[in-house]
C-alpha positions in Angstrom: -0.1 0.1 0.1 1.2 3.5 -0.6 1.4 6.1 2.3 -1.8 7.9 1.9 -3.6 4.8 1.6 -1.8 3.7 5.0 -2.7 6.9 6.5 -6.5 6.4 5.5 -6.6 2.7 6.9 -4.8 4.0 10.0 -7.4 6.8 10.5 -10.4 4.4 9.8 -9.2 2.1 12.7 -8.2 5.0 15.1 -12.1 6.0 14.2 -13.4 2.5 15.1 -11.6 2.8 18.5 -12.5 5.7 19.4 -16.3 5.0 18.6 -16.3 2.3 20.9 -15.1 4.6 23.7 -17.7 6.9 22.9 -20.4 4.6 23.6 -19.0 3.6 27.0 -18.5 7.3 28.1 -21.3 9.1 26.4 -22.3 11.6 29.2 -25.6 11.8 30.5 -28.1 14.8 29.4 -27.7 17.5 32.3 -30.6 19.6 33.4 -32.3 22.0 31.4 -30.5 25.3 32.1 -32.3 27.7 34.3 -32.7 30.5 31.9 -31.6 29.4 28.3 -30.4 31.9 25.8 -32.7 33.6 23.4 -32.6 34.5 19.6 -34.2 38.0 19.7 -32.9 39.4 16.5 -30.9 38.9 13.3 -29.2 40.5 10.5 -27.5 39.2 7.4 -26.2 39.7 3.7 -25.9 36.4 1.8 -25.7 35.5 -1.7 -29.4 36.0 -3.6 -30.2 39.1 -2.1 -31.0 37.5 1.0 -30.5 40.9 3.1 -32.5 39.8 6.1 -33.9 36.8 8.0 -37.0 36.8 6.0 -35.0 37.4 2.4 -33.1 34.2 3.1 -35.9 32.0 4.0 -37.7 33.1 1.0 -34.7 31.8 -1.0 -34.6 28.4 0.9 -38.1 27.8 1.0 -38.0 28.6 -2.4 -35.5 26.3 -3.3 -33.4 28.7 -5.3 -29.7 28.6 -6.4 -27.8 31.8 -5.4 -24.5 31.0 -7.0 -23.5 33.1 -9.7 -20.7 34.1 -11.7 -17.2 35.0 -10.1 -17.1 38.9 -9.4 -15.3 41.2 -12.4 -15.0 44.1 -10.1 -12.2 43.4 -7.8 -9.2 43.3 -9.9 -8.8 39.5 -9.5 -7.5 39.3 -12.9 -4.3 40.6 -11.7 -3.6 37.0 -9.9 -4.6 35.0 -12.5 -1.1 35.5 -14.5 -1.6 35.8 -18.6 -5.0 34.3 -18.6 -8.3 36.1 -19.8 -10.4 34.0 -18.6 -11.1 34.1 -14.9 -12.9 30.9 -14.7 -10.4 29.1 -16.7 -7.5 30.1 -14.2 -9.6 29.7 -11.1 -11.0 26.1 -12.2 -14.4 27.2 -11.3 -16.9 29.0 -13.2 -18.8 30.5 -10.2 -19.5 30.6 -6.1 -21.6 32.5 -3.7 -21.0 36.1 -3.6 -21.7 39.4 -2.6 -21.3 41.1 -5.5 -21.8 44.5 -3.7 -19.2 44.2 -1.2 -17.3 47.4 -2.4 -20.2 49.5 -1.1 -20.7 51.2 2.1 -22.4 54.0 4.1 -18.8 55.5 5.5 -21.1 58.8 6.6 -23.3 57.0 8.7 -20.6 55.6 10.8 -18.4 58.9 10.9 -15.9 57.2 8.9 -13.7 59.3 6.3 -13.7 58.2 2.8 -10.1 57.6 3.2 -10.4 54.9 6.1 -13.3 53.6 4.6 -11.0 52.8 1.7 -8.4 51.3 3.6 -11.1 49.7 5.5 -11.7 45.6 4.8 -14.9 45.2 3.3 -15.6 42.4 6.4 -15.4 45.1 9.0 -17.8 47.2 6.8 -20.1 44.7 6.6 -20.4 43.7 10.3 -20.9 47.3 11.2 -24.0 47.7 9.1 -25.4 44.3 9.5 -24.8 44.6 13.3 -26.8 48.0 12.9 -29.6 46.0 11.1 -29.1 43.1 13.5 -30.1 45.4 16.7 -33.2 46.8 14.7 -34.4 43.7 14.0 -34.4 42.8 17.5 -36.9 45.8 18.3 -34.1 47.9 20.0 -33.0 51.5 19.1 -29.2 50.9 18.5 -28.3 54.0 19.9 -30.1 53.0 23.3 -27.0 50.4 23.7 -24.5 53.1 24.3 -22.6 52.4 27.5 -24.5 48.7 28.0 -22.7 45.5 28.9 -23.4 44.2 25.5 -20.9 41.6 24.3 -19.6 41.2 20.6 -18.6 38.0 19.8 -17.6 38.2 15.5 -15.8 35.6 13.3 -13.7 36.7 10.4 -11.0 34.6 8.7 -10.0 36.2 5.6 -7.1 39.0 5.7 -6.2 39.5 2.0 -7.8 43.0 1.4 -4.4 44.7 2.3 -2.6 42.9 -0.4 -4.5 45.2 -3.0 -2.8 48.2 -1.2 0.8 46.4 -1.1 -0.1 46.0 -5.3 -1.5 49.2 -6.1 0.8 52.0 -6.2 -0.8 55.5 -5.4 -2.6 54.6 -2.3 0.0 55.1 0.3 -0.7 58.4 1.3 -4.7 57.9 1.5 -4.4 55.0 3.4 -1.7 56.0 5.7 -2.5 55.4 9.3 -5.7 53.5 8.6 -4.4 50.1 7.1 -3.2 48.6 10.4 -6.9 49.0 12.0 -8.6 48.4 8.9 -6.8 44.9 8.1 -6.4 43.5 11.8 -8.7 40.8 12.6 -9.0 41.9 16.4 -10.4 45.2 15.3 -13.6 43.6 13.8 -15.3 43.1 17.0 -13.8 46.2 18.4 -15.0 48.2 15.7 -18.6 47.4 16.0 -18.6 47.8 19.8 -17.1 51.3 19.3 -19.4 52.3 16.9 -22.2 50.9 19.1 -20.7 52.5 22.2 -20.6 48.9 23.6 -19.0 48.0 27.0 -19.2 44.2 27.4 -16.3 41.9 26.2 -15.2 42.2 22.3 -13.6 39.0 21.2 -12.9 38.3 17.1 -13.0 34.8 16.7 -11.0 33.0 14.1 -11.5 29.1 13.8 -12.1 29.3 10.0 -15.4 27.8 8.9 -16.7 27.4 12.5 -16.0 30.9 13.8 -19.7 31.9 13.9 -20.7 29.6 15.7 -18.0 29.2 18.2 -18.9 33.1 18.6 -22.7 31.9 19.6 -21.3 29.5 21.8 -19.0 32.1 23.5 -21.5 34.5 23.7 -24.2 32.3 25.0 -21.4 31.4 28.2 -21.0 34.6 28.6 -24.7 35.8 29.0 -25.2 32.4 31.5 -22.2 33.7 33.5 -23.2 37.3 33.9 -20.5 38.7 31.7 -22.9 40.7 29.9 -26.6 41.1 29.2 -26.6 41.2 25.7 -24.5 39.9 23.0 -24.1 40.2 19.4 -22.3 36.7 17.9 -21.7 36.0 14.2 -19.5 35.8 11.8 -18.2 37.6 8.1 -16.2 36.1 5.3 -15.4 38.1 1.9 -12.4 36.8 -0.4 -11.0 40.1 -1.4 -8.6 38.2 -3.6 -8.6 34.8 -5.6 -6.4 33.4 -3.0 -8.2 30.8 -1.4 -9.6 29.8 -4.9 -5.9 29.0 -5.9 -4.9 27.4 -2.9 -7.6 24.9 -2.9 -7.7 24.5 -6.3 -4.1 23.0 -5.8 -5.5 20.3 -4.2 -8.5 19.9 -6.2 -11.2 20.9 -3.3 -13.2 23.3 -5.4 -16.2 22.2 -7.2 -16.0 23.2 -10.9 -19.5 24.4 -11.3 -19.1 26.6 -8.3 -22.2 24.7 -6.2 -21.8 22.9 -3.1 -23.7 19.0 -3.6 -24.1 18.6 0.1 -24.1 15.2 1.3 -24.4 13.7 -2.3 -23.1 11.4 -4.5 -22.2 13.8 -6.9 -20.2 15.6 -4.3 -16.9 17.5 -6.1 -16.0 20.3 -3.7 -17.5 23.4 -1.7 -19.0 26.1 -3.6 -16.6 29.0 -2.1 -18.9 31.5 -0.8 -19.4 34.8 1.0 -21.4 36.2 3.5 -22.2 37.7 6.7 -24.7 37.3 9.9 -25.0 38.9 13.0 -27.4 37.5 15.8 -28.7 39.5 19.0 -29.1 37.0 22.1 -30.4 37.7 25.6 -31.4 35.4 28.4 -35.2 34.3 27.8 -35.9 36.2 31.0 -34.9 39.2 30.1 -36.1 39.1 26.6 -39.5 38.2 27.9 -39.2 41.4 30.5 -38.1 43.6 28.1 -40.6 42.4 25.2 -38.3 41.4 22.7 -39.2 38.9 19.9 -38.0 35.5 20.8 -36.9 33.8 17.4 -35.6 30.7 18.6 -33.8 29.4 22.0 -30.3 28.2 22.0 -30.8 25.3 24.2 -27.0 24.2 24.3 -23.7 24.0 22.5 -20.2 22.7 22.4 -17.0 23.4 20.8 -14.1 20.8 20.4 -11.1 19.9 18.1 -10.3 16.5 16.5 -6.6 16.7 18.2 -4.2 13.8 17.3 -5.0 12.5 13.9 -3.6 11.5 10.6 -2.6 14.6 8.8 -3.5 18.3 10.1 -6.4 18.7 7.6 -7.8 14.9 7.8 -11.2 15.0 9.6 -12.3 12.4 12.1 -16.1 11.4 12.6 -15.5 10.6 16.5 -14.3 14.1 17.2 -17.6 15.1 15.7 -19.5 12.8 17.6 -18.1 14.2 20.7 -18.9 17.9 20.0 -22.6 16.5 19.6 -23.2 14.1 22.5 -21.5 17.1 24.8 -23.7 19.9 23.0 -26.7 17.4 23.6 -25.9 17.5 27.5 -25.6 20.9 28.0 -28.7 21.1 26.3 -30.2 18.5 28.6 -31.7 16.6 25.6 -31.6 12.9 24.0 -30.7 12.5 20.7 -34.1 11.6 20.1 -35.1 14.8 21.2 -33.9 16.5 18.1 -35.8 16.5 14.7 -33.6 17.9 12.1 -29.3 19.0 11.7 -28.3 21.9 9.9 -25.4 20.3 8.7 -22.0 22.0 7.6 -22.5 20.0 4.2 -19.7 21.3 2.2 -20.0 19.3 -0.6 -16.5 17.7 -0.1 -16.1 14.0 -0.7 -13.4 13.6 2.0 -15.6 15.8 4.6 -19.1 15.1 4.5 -18.9 11.1 4.9 -17.3 11.7 8.5 -19.8 14.7 9.4 -22.8 11.6 8.2 -21.1 9.1 10.0 -21.1 11.3 13.4 -24.9 12.2 12.7 -25.5 8.1 12.1 -24.1 7.2 15.5 -25.5 9.8 17.8 -28.8 11.4 16.7 -29.4 7.7 14.4 -29.5 5.9 17.4 -32.4 5.4 19.5 -34.9 6.9 17.9 -38.2 6.9 19.2 -41.1 5.8 16.7 -40.0 5.1 12.8 -39.0 9.4 12.7 -35.6 9.8 11.4 -33.5 12.7 11.7 -33.8 15.2 8.8 -30.3 16.3 7.5 -29.7 19.5 5.4 -27.5 22.1 4.5 -28.1 26.1 3.2 -24.8 25.9 1.6 -26.5 24.0 -1.5 -28.5 27.3 -2.0 -25.7 30.4 -1.1 -22.4 28.3 -1.3 -19.9 27.9 1.7 -20.3 31.6 3.4 -17.2 30.0 5.5 -16.9 32.2 8.5 -20.5 33.9 8.2 -22.0 30.3 7.2 -23.0 29.2 10.6 -25.6 32.1 11.0 -27.2 31.4 7.8 -28.0 28.0 9.4 -29.1 29.3 12.7 -31.8 31.7 10.8 -32.6 28.8 8.3 -33.6 26.6 11.5 -35.1 29.8 13.0 -37.4 30.5 10.2 -38.2 26.9 9.6 -39.7 26.8 12.8 -42.0 29.8 12.3 -43.1 28.6 9.2 -43.1 24.6 10.0 -41.6 23.4 7.2 -38.1 21.7 6.5 -36.7 23.1 3.3 -35.0 20.9 0.4 -31.2 20.5 0.0 -30.3 21.0 -3.7 -28.3 19.3 -6.2 -28.4 16.0 -4.6 -28.5 13.0 -7.3 -28.3 10.3 -4.6 -27.1 10.6 -0.7 -23.5 9.7 -0.7 -23.0 6.1 -1.0 -19.5 6.6 0.8 -21.4 5.9 4.2 -23.7 2.9 5.2 -26.9 5.1 5.3 -28.4 2.0 7.3 -26.8 2.1 10.3 -28.9 4.7 11.7 -32.0 6.9 11.1 -30.6 9.8 9.1 -32.2 10.7 6.1 -31.3 13.5 3.3 -33.7 16.1 3.0 -34.1 15.7 -0.8 -38.0 17.4 -0.6 -39.6 20.0 1.4 -41.2 18.5 4.5 -43.6 19.7 6.9 -42.2 20.3 10.5 -45.9 20.3 12.6 -45.8 21.5 16.3 -46.2 17.9 18.2 -46.0 17.1 22.2 -42.9 19.0 22.7 -41.3 21.7 20.8 -39.5 21.3 17.7 -35.9 21.4 17.8 -32.7 21.1 15.3 -29.2 21.4 15.7 -26.7 23.5 13.5 -23.0 22.2 12.7 -20.1 24.1 11.8 -16.4 22.7 11.0 -13.3 24.7 10.6 -10.1 23.6 8.8 -8.2 24.1 12.1 -10.6 21.2 12.8 -12.4 23.1 15.9 -16.2 21.7 15.6 -19.0 23.6 16.8 -22.3 22.3 17.5 -25.5 24.5 18.6 -29.0 23.1 19.5 -31.7 25.3 19.1 -35.3 25.1 20.2 -38.9 26.5 19.3 -39.8 29.3 22.0 -42.2 28.9 24.6 -45.7 29.7 23.3 -46.4 33.1 25.1 -50.2 34.3 24.5 -50.7 37.7 23.3 -51.8 40.3 26.1 -55.3 42.0 25.3 -55.0 45.4 23.9 -55.4 48.4 26.4 -58.8 49.4 26.5 -57.8 53.3 26.5 -58.6 55.9 23.7 -56.9 55.4 20.5 -54.9 58.8 19.5 -57.2 60.7 17.0 -54.0 61.9 15.2 -50.9 59.3 14.8 -47.2 60.2 14.2 -44.9 58.6 12.4 -41.6 59.9 13.1 -38.7 58.8 10.6 -35.0 60.2 10.2 -31.5 59.8 8.4 -28.3 60.6 8.5 -28.7 62.5 5.3 -31.8 64.0 3.4 -31.4 61.0 0.8 -31.5 58.7 3.9 -34.6 60.2 5.1 -36.3 59.8 2.0 -35.1 56.4 1.3 -36.6 55.5 4.8 -39.8 56.8 3.8 -39.6 54.8 0.5 -38.7 51.4 2.6 -41.8 52.3 5.4 -44.3 52.7 2.1 -43.4 49.9 0.7 -43.3 48.0 3.8 -47.1 48.8 5.0 -48.2 48.7 1.4 -47.2 45.1 1.5 -48.7 44.5 4.9 -52.1 46.5 4.6 -53.1 44.4 7.9 -50.4 46.7 10.1 -52.2 49.0 12.7 -51.2 52.4 11.9 -51.0 52.9 16.0 -48.6 49.8 16.1 -46.2 51.5 13.3 -46.1 54.8 14.9 -45.3 53.3 18.6 -42.8 50.7 16.9 -41.3 53.9 15.2 -41.0 55.7 18.2 -39.4 52.7 20.5 -37.3 50.8 18.2 -35.7 53.4 15.9 -32.7 55.9 16.6 -33.1 59.9 15.8 -30.8 61.2 13.3 -30.2 64.8 12.2 -32.7 64.8 9.1 -35.9 64.1 10.4 -39.8 64.1 9.2 -43.0 63.2 11.2 -45.8 62.2 9.2 -49.2 62.8 10.5 -52.7 61.5 9.8 -56.2 60.7 11.1 -56.0 57.3 9.0 -54.3 55.1 7.1 -54.5 56.9 3.9 -53.6 60.3 5.2 -50.4 58.6 6.6 -49.7 56.6 3.5 -50.2 59.9 1.4 -47.9 61.8 3.3 -45.2 59.0 3.4 -45.1 58.9 -0.4 -45.0 62.6 -0.4 -41.8 62.4 1.5 -40.4 59.4 -0.2 -40.5 61.5 -3.4 -39.3 64.8 -2.0 -42.5 66.5 -2.3 -44.8 68.7 -0.1 -47.9 67.6 2.0 -49.8 69.4 4.7 -49.4 65.9 6.9 -45.4 66.0 6.6 -43.5 68.1 9.3 -39.8 68.2 8.1 -36.5 69.9 9.7 -32.9 69.5 10.5 -31.8 68.8 14.0 -28.2 70.0 15.3 -25.4 67.4 14.9 -24.8 65.2 18.0 -23.2 66.8 20.8 -25.0 70.5 19.9 -27.2 71.2 22.8 -31.2 72.4 21.6 -31.8 74.7 24.3 -35.6 75.4 24.6 -37.2 78.3 25.8 -40.9 78.2 27.0 -43.1 81.2 27.0 -46.2 81.3 29.2 -49.6 82.6 28.1 -50.8 86.0 29.7 -54.5 87.8 29.8 -54.6 88.0 26.2 -54.2 85.0 25.6 -58.4 83.7 25.1 -58.6 80.3 26.5 -59.8 78.1 23.5 -63.1 76.9 23.4 -63.8 78.9 26.8 -63.1 77.6 30.1 -65.6 74.6 30.3 -63.9 73.3 27.5 -60.7 73.5 28.5 -61.9 71.7 31.8 -62.8 68.7 29.8 -59.7 69.1 27.1 -56.5 69.6 29.2 -55.6 67.4 32.1 -54.6 69.6 35.0 -56.2 72.8 33.8 -59.2 72.6 35.8 -57.5 71.6 39.1 -54.7 74.7 38.8 -57.8 77.0 38.1 -59.6 75.9 41.3 -56.4 76.2 43.7 -55.1 79.6 42.2 -58.7 81.5 42.3 -58.8 81.2 46.1 -62.4 82.1 46.3 -62.3 84.7 44.1 -64.2 85.0 40.7 -62.7 83.2 37.8 -60.6 86.1 35.8 -58.4 86.2 32.9 -55.3 86.5 34.9 -56.3 83.3 36.9 -57.5 81.3 33.7 -54.0 82.5 31.9 -52.2 81.3 35.0 -54.1 77.9 35.1 -53.7 77.5 31.5 -49.8 78.0 31.0 -49.6 75.6 34.2 -51.2 73.1 32.9 -49.6 73.1 29.3 -46.1 73.0 30.4 -46.9 70.2 32.7 -48.4 68.4 29.9 -45.1 69.7 27.8 -43.3 67.6 30.2 -45.1 64.8 30.4 -44.1 64.4 26.7 -40.0 64.5 27.6 -39.9 68.6 26.6 -37.8 70.4 28.9 -37.2 73.7 29.4 -34.0 75.4 29.7 -35.5 78.9 30.2 -39.3 80.1 31.4 -40.6 83.6 30.5 -44.2 85.1 30.5 -45.3 88.7 30.4 -48.2 89.7 33.1 -49.6 86.6 34.5 -47.4 84.3 32.6 -44.2 85.4 35.3 -46.0 83.7 37.8 -46.8 81.0 36.2 -42.8 80.6 35.2 -41.8 81.2 39.2 -44.2 78.5 39.9 -42.8 76.1 37.3 -39.6 76.8 38.3 -40.2 76.2 41.8 -39.7 79.6 43.2 -43.3 80.6 43.7 -45.9 78.5 45.5 -49.6 78.2 43.9 -50.8 80.3 47.0 -48.0 83.3 46.6 -49.2 83.2 42.9 -52.8 83.5 44.0 -52.4 86.4 46.1 -49.9 88.6 43.5 -53.0 87.4 40.9 -55.5 89.1 43.2 -53.5 92.0 43.5 -53.0 93.0 40.0 -57.0 92.4 39.8 -57.6 94.7 42.7 -54.9 97.2 42.4 -54.2 97.2 38.8 -50.2 98.4 38.4 -50.1 100.1 42.0 -47.2 99.1 43.8 -49.0 99.5 47.5 -51.5 96.8 46.1 -48.8 94.3 46.2 -47.3 95.1 49.5 -49.4 92.9 51.1 -49.4 90.2 48.3 -45.6 90.1 48.5 -45.8 89.5 52.1 -47.2 85.7 51.7 -44.4 84.9 49.0 -41.7 82.5 50.3 -39.5 81.9 47.5 -38.1 78.5 46.8 -34.8 77.5 44.7 -35.3 78.1 41.1 -35.1 74.8 39.3 -34.9 76.4 35.9 -33.9 80.3 35.1 -36.8 82.6 34.9 -36.3 85.4 32.4 -38.3 88.3 33.8 -40.6 90.7 31.4 -39.5 93.4 33.5 -36.2 93.8 32.4 -34.9 91.0 30.7 -32.7 89.6 33.4 -33.2 86.6 35.3 -36.0 86.9 38.3 -34.7 86.6 41.5 -35.8 85.8 45.2 -35.3 89.6 46.0 -37.4 90.0 42.9 -40.4 87.9 43.9 -40.6 89.9 47.2 -40.6 93.0 45.6 -43.9 95.0 45.8 -42.4 97.6 42.7 -41.7 94.5 40.5 -44.8 93.4 40.3 -46.5 96.5 39.7 -43.6 97.1 36.7 -44.9 93.5 35.6 -48.6 94.4 35.5 -48.2 97.7 34.3 -47.0 96.5 31.0 -43.5 96.2 29.6 -41.9 96.6 26.3 -38.9 94.1 26.9 -39.1 91.9 23.7 -38.8 88.5 25.5 -38.2 86.4 22.5 -35.2 88.3 21.4 -33.8 88.3 25.0 -34.2 84.2 25.3 -32.4 84.4 21.8 -29.6 86.5 23.1 -29.3 84.0 26.4 -28.7 81.3 23.9 -32.3 79.5 23.8 -32.6 77.9 20.1 -36.2 77.1 19.9 -39.0 79.3 21.5 -42.4 77.2 22.5 -45.1 79.5 22.9 -47.8 77.9 25.0 -51.0 79.4 24.4 -52.4 81.4 21.9 -51.3 85.1 21.3 -48.6 86.3 23.5 -45.6 88.4 22.8 -44.7 88.3 19.0 -41.3 86.5 18.0 -38.6 88.0 17.0 -37.8 88.5 13.0 -36.2 85.2 11.4 -37.5 83.0 14.6 -40.0 80.3 14.2 -41.8 79.9 17.6 -43.6 76.4 18.5 -47.1 77.4 19.6 -48.7 74.7 22.1 -52.3 75.7 22.7 -54.8 74.0 25.0 -57.0 73.1 21.9 -54.4 70.9 20.5 -54.9 68.5 23.6 -58.7 68.3 23.0 -60.7 65.4 22.0 -57.7 64.5 19.6 -55.2 63.9 22.5 -51.7 65.4 22.5 -50.5 68.1 20.5 -48.8 66.2 18.1 -48.3 68.9 15.4 -46.3 70.9 17.9 -44.5 67.9 19.4 -43.4 67.1 15.8 -42.1 70.7 15.4 -40.2 70.4 18.0 -38.8 66.9 17.3 -37.5 67.9 13.5 -36.1 70.7 15.4 -33.7 68.7 17.7 -35.8 68.9 20.9 -35.8 65.4 22.8 -39.4 64.4 22.5 -40.6 61.4 24.5 -43.2 60.1 21.9 -43.8 57.2 24.0 -46.3 59.1 25.9 -48.2 59.6 22.9 -49.5 56.3 22.6 -50.0 55.9 26.2 -53.2 54.0 26.5 -53.5 53.3 23.0 -52.9 49.6 23.4 -50.0 49.8 20.6 -47.7 46.8 20.2 -44.2 46.7 18.7 -44.1 45.2 14.9 -41.6 44.5 12.7 -40.4 47.4 10.1 -37.8 47.8 8.0 -34.2 48.2 8.8 -32.4 51.3 8.1 -31.6 52.2 4.5 -28.0 52.9 4.2 -26.7 55.0 1.5 -23.7 53.5 0.1 -21.0 54.3 -1.8 -18.3 52.4 -3.5 -14.8 52.0 -1.8 -12.3 49.6 -3.3 -8.8 50.0 -4.4 -9.2 49.6 -8.0 -5.9 49.3 -10.0 -4.1 52.4 -10.9 -2.0 53.0 -14.0 1.6 52.8 -13.1 4.2 55.6 -14.1 
């Protein structure tokens, strides 16, 4: 026998001995983990336009083949010698490629064009897809800043840098960015930095098992309390044809570019690309936070083949061990699992070892006549390498949701290199239903790297949870849909995405859409709020925004850039402000108005000053309920006591005395001498700008009869202009009338009428929001029974960043 045959015989003998040892030493299932790990969201980019979990599912459920021709826009021809035929030079016609890997929204992440060019496209993809994964979870990504969120990401290719070493002219532009942009350890750190995450940040490179190893590490970290949320996944982009040439030297690439997983016709893997990021959380936390649970990670395990005949020679016993260890961690028996998403690379050497391990574990002692069903997403999208494990997990989670096990493509017959009669394992050559039974549906996902780090993850469908009944409260008469983007183009694209989504899902509740927009999406500089009383108005406004048109239902504006403070001044109403609809109407329409009016009237007849005071106080308190906080307060006549009261410096009793004195004595100083004796000034929580002199109100002024006499005699102070001089960038005018704004200002009037049957003043809140004022939109949906629903992720505005060959000379 020749040397290679001797080694193969020895490897088989060793495998048989190891199998016997494993049978005797198989670990018993552990107890079910007290708090399993929940998969609450995912983001991905895989071939065939599978740019979301839902899109990937549509691809595999339809049995589509996403393999395409070799890329022609990466400069690969330079590595193929004199051949002008790339396919001939690489001995393959195609693979599972991402044909837009050069495109990136650098501005969104604050990355300069030079840094974006120097940055490995794998890092760029991880940035965008991590953001999408968090949004898919129903979490505002900006809300994670400073959180104990872990980042575990697999990355294995490091050949993008080669382009800079072979393309003269890029040295100056890329200087200072190449090291961080092309170092594997930075991949996880860059995502953590961009999102402001403060949990562990770990880059993983176990080659094609990297993503599943990352999931294992993240799950362990969550169980140990090292983080409260975790991002886990992997990415693979072939920046050069190096891997093709290297594997072809060993005859390991499928010539037609397709992985024939577990098939007799298997002739090598389909080299491919992809990125996937999962959001993981302890199940109890996911339920408490109301995050969607797509699947539960019951258990996982990682191991290595150890001593074997040849560095790259796989062994079935090691894979058998990793399966039994994962089952033990999950507290399950092999027969408790319905299906396995196998690695299934299409290698004639690798696939048989995988099937043998499955036959000797899952294929034994199965209850009834139901076998373990085996398939591989690689037959659809190719071998996505370090990013492939997430594709398998997403496929399984979606299969549980839809109750279907998709078929595996390109199978002429199950590989004849193993004895399929040695266990109850069957290949999914046809799509099968996967109905619910007496126990949860379960499936496992396998991955094996060239380093022979093996990983196995056991997933379970989430426990059923009854939908809570809708709140019986009143739905808002006017619904707000706030949208934003890092640029005007992005804002319009975001509107277009939402328009397509609500059009495709006509059953969506418009209140649910609004609530989801304000609770799960970040607010950026370029903003708009679409207002509507019904679906037709909202859709019409959305269409106008998407087309850069105008519509009365759309409020648009630009917020200051991050870090610039928006300082708010609130101008309180005075006696010249007529109560909208009259006093009785305000009692019914404006919460708190009647109570404040009763407190301040102090037994005297209701007059204009008392109404103005009560209106201003009630409106301001409602404004605060929606998160709007004043940096300055001001008001003419009765508005100034209201401002002093809201600032915490003047009690209701003191204000009532001053208002009574103004009614009885007009502007006479003597009329206020007795009134100020009841004033007990407190500390000012907010500066009050006096209408008397335009200066901050003081405790001394509160107790000065002359100050109040001057105030109620009238004043010529231009309060809007003075507030502007003091640094207020937004003026909120409460009530109708009041001081006229200075030239060029855009006050935001808020009246009691807007709080009528229509609920909160959404139009005023919209104008404040688009100007950069922080508005707590959640309060606008309180009592509406609104629920979170799935929405489109951010519409990134990408540009091409790739070091195309430059002319020499």
